[in-house]
Every structure is written in C-alpha cells, then in structure tokens.
N, C-alpha and C positions, 0 to 999 in steps of 0.2 A: 566548549568543543567548537572546532572551526568548521563552518558551513561548506559542504562539497558541493561545486557545480560541476555539470558536465556540458560544455559548450560544443555542439555538433553543427560545424559551419564549414562550407568547401573553399570560400575564399580565403585564402592562406592570408594576406594583409588584414582582413576585416577580423578572421578569427585570432591572430596574435594581438590585434589592437584589445579586442574584447578580453582575452586573457590576461594583459597588461594591467587593465583598469581593473578588472575583478580582484587580481591579486594585490593591487594597491589599496583596494577596499579590504584586505583582510581575507577574502575567500581562498580555498583550496580549489585550484582549476585543474580538470581533465579535459583536453580537447580531440575530438575526433572529425575526421574529413570527408566522411562520406555516411550513408545511411546504417548500411550493415554493420561497420566499425562502431558507429554510434549507440546502436540497439545492443550491441554485445557488451559494450562499457557500461551502460545503464543496466544492465542485469547482472554484472559482474563486481561493479564498483557500488552501486545504491547510492547514489548522488542524492542530495537534499532538492537539487532543482536543476530542471534541464533548460539549455538555451537552445533551441531546435530551429534551424533554418528549415523554410520549406522546401526549396528545389535543391536537392542533392544528389549525386549519383548514385546509383545501385539500387537506392530504395528512397522513396521521397520522405520528408519530415513527417507528412500526413500519415505515412503507412508507420513509421517509425512510432508515433504517437498511438495509433491504434492498436497496434503490437502491444504496446507495455499496458495500455488500458485493458487488453484483452486478457493479460495475465493478472490482472489484478493490481498493477503497479499503480500506486495513486502520488507518485512524485510530482510536483508542480512543474509544470510545463510551460515556458514562454516562447511562443512561435514567432520567429523573425521572416518577415517575406515583403514582397514587392508588391503584391496583390493587395490592392484596396477596395475592390468591390465588396458590398455589402454579403455577397452570395460567398466570396472567397472568406471572409471572416466568419459567416455562420457555418462554412465547412470546417474549418481550423477547429472552431469551438465544438462541433460536433464530432469532432476527430478524438477529443478528450483535452485539447490545449485548455489552460487556464487564463491564459493572457495572450496578448496579438501586439506585436509592435511591428509597423511598416516602415521599411527602408525607402529612404535613407532616414536613420533616427540620430537624436541626439544622445550621446553615452551619459547624460545626465538624467534622461528619461529611462533609458534601459536600466540604470542602477536603480532609479526609483523604483520600479515596477520589479526589480527582483528583491529589493528590502520587502516590499507589500507581500511578495507571495512567500519568502522565509518566514515574515511575521506571522502571516495568516496561517501558514502550515505548522507552525510551533505552538498554536493555541491548541490546548487541550480539546479533543471532541468527545463531550460525555456520552455518544452512544457508541465509541470505539473503546472496546476492551481488547489489552494486548498482554500475553504472556508468554514469553520465550518468543519463538517464531510462528506462533499461534495468535490470530485476531478474530476479532468477532465484532460486528456492526450491528447494534440493536435495531437501528431505524431501518436500514436494508436487509438485515437478515441474511447478510453475507458472511461467510467463514473462509478463512485462508490459513493455510499452513505454509508459509513463505510466500512463494508466489501460486501456489496450488489451491484452486477453489475447490471448496468441499461442499458438496449438496447434502443437507442435512432435513430429515422430517421435522415437523413442529416440535415433537417432545424430544427429538434430540439436541434440538437448538435451544429450548428450555434448559435441558439439565446441562448443556455444556455453558451456558450463560450464568447458571448459578455456581458452577464449579471456578470459571475464569472470573467473577465477580468477588470471590472469596479466594484468592490465591495463598497457597501455602497454609490453608486452614484445613484443618482435620474436621471433615463434616461428617456426621453420625447419619445412618441410614434414615433413621425417624425424622432428622432435621431436612435432609434431602427430600424425602416423602411428603411433607408437610406444605414444603416450599415450591416444590416443581409439580406434584400430583394433587395436592391439597388435603388438609386435615381429614378430610370426611374420604379419602380413597379407600376402596373396599376391593380392590382389584389383587391380583396374583402378588403375594409378597416377595416373588425373586423379580419385580419388574425392575430393581434399580440395576440388578445384575444383568439384565438382558441389555437395557440400554446403554451400559457402560461398555458393554462388550459389542455393541452397535457403533459407539463411536470410536472405540480403540480401533476398530476395523478400518473406518474412515479415515483417522487421523493418522495411524500407521501404514496406510496403505504403501506409500512407497518406503517402507523400511525405516520411518522417522523414529526419533527416540521417545519412548512413551511419557507422556505427561501425566495420565491419570493413573494415580497410585493407589494400590489398595491398603489399606490398614487394617488389618486383620483384627475380627472381633468389633469394630467401631465403624467404617466406613470406606470415605475415600478422599484424597486429597489431592489437589492439581500441585504439581512443584516437579523441577528437575531431577 
C-alpha cells in the first residue's frame, strides 16, 4: 500500500521540490499552500504523514497541528520552520508535532525523518484496538468513532474493550458477565442490556452505523 503524504507549504518552489523528491521515493503526495486548505485536506484525505510548515497564510502550522490533535487525529506531523530556539521547538512539540526540521535543511535529512515516522507509525500499538471506524486505547482510555471523541464511564469502557478485543465473535451473556463484571457478580440480571444500550446511544450519537449487534437468545457480537 502506497504511503500518502500531505505537504503543507506556502513557498511554491520548496513545495514543488519536496513533492518531486517524495514522489521519486515512491510516496503518493498531496500539496496544500495555506493552513486552512491544508487542514481541510488532512481531514478529507486522511494522509499517513503530514509535512507542515510553521509560517503559513491564513492559519499557522502550529494551529493546524493543534486542531488535528483536538479532533483525535494521530497522524505523524513533521514541522518545518526557520525557528531554531529551544522555546520554539518546545512550542512545536507541545502543539502535537512528532518531529521538527529546521530550514534550511537537506532533503536527505527530511526523507530520513519521513521514513522514521512512517516506520514508527506502522508499528502495531498493543494498547490500541480498532474495529471499522471505532478505536479504543487501553493506555489512555480514549475512544473515538472516526474523528469524534466519545466519553465513557469506567464500566462502559470495560464492556466496549471486551467486545472490541473479540471482534466478530458471538459472546454469550454469561461470558460477558464473567469477564466484565466478575464471576461473583450478584447485581441486576439485565445489567448487560442496560450498558449495551448506553454504549449504543454514545457510539451512534451522530447516526453512525450500529456495530454492537444482538444475537437473540445468546448475547452480543461486534460486527458491521
């Protein structure tokens, strides 16, 4: 699968040079020349990596990065800038950038940093579980449906984690009860139905497709 890179750079000659070199390396490249169009391209095309200039017309690269992170987008971002002070580097990293390249730079260095970020991003994260457009992070306890962050209670999270860890498997009520609530649970017998309803309300709040399916007489399954 070809890696898609979005380059957001307002200097036309530099943008064309970066695009040419990236394409020569086998990457698919999209170019945007200002912050607003770059942010729109990132949201519409879901690139595998973003090369982002700090100083952009309309919206700064720093603000583009902040807005991507605010919506849960974890795409790797390499920030290009002429700013070389430690405080500037810190500001860029705090905004959500993954790496930082100071202008003027050698194209070999930029390409090496691109390869490193693509390699790191493609390494599977054992704490991140994904099914369709639903993602869950065990470490941070974050849940996203596409770009939409979803706030869950502790038990809602535990139930969803168990379902997403066993995709397309029909899970009986007894099995869910034992693994999520504990084998000695003595509460309401309808507790699973109640929490499945809570999850569906949150996961389908914007009319998204139902993923938690009921298997009558048995239990539940996560499937499209």
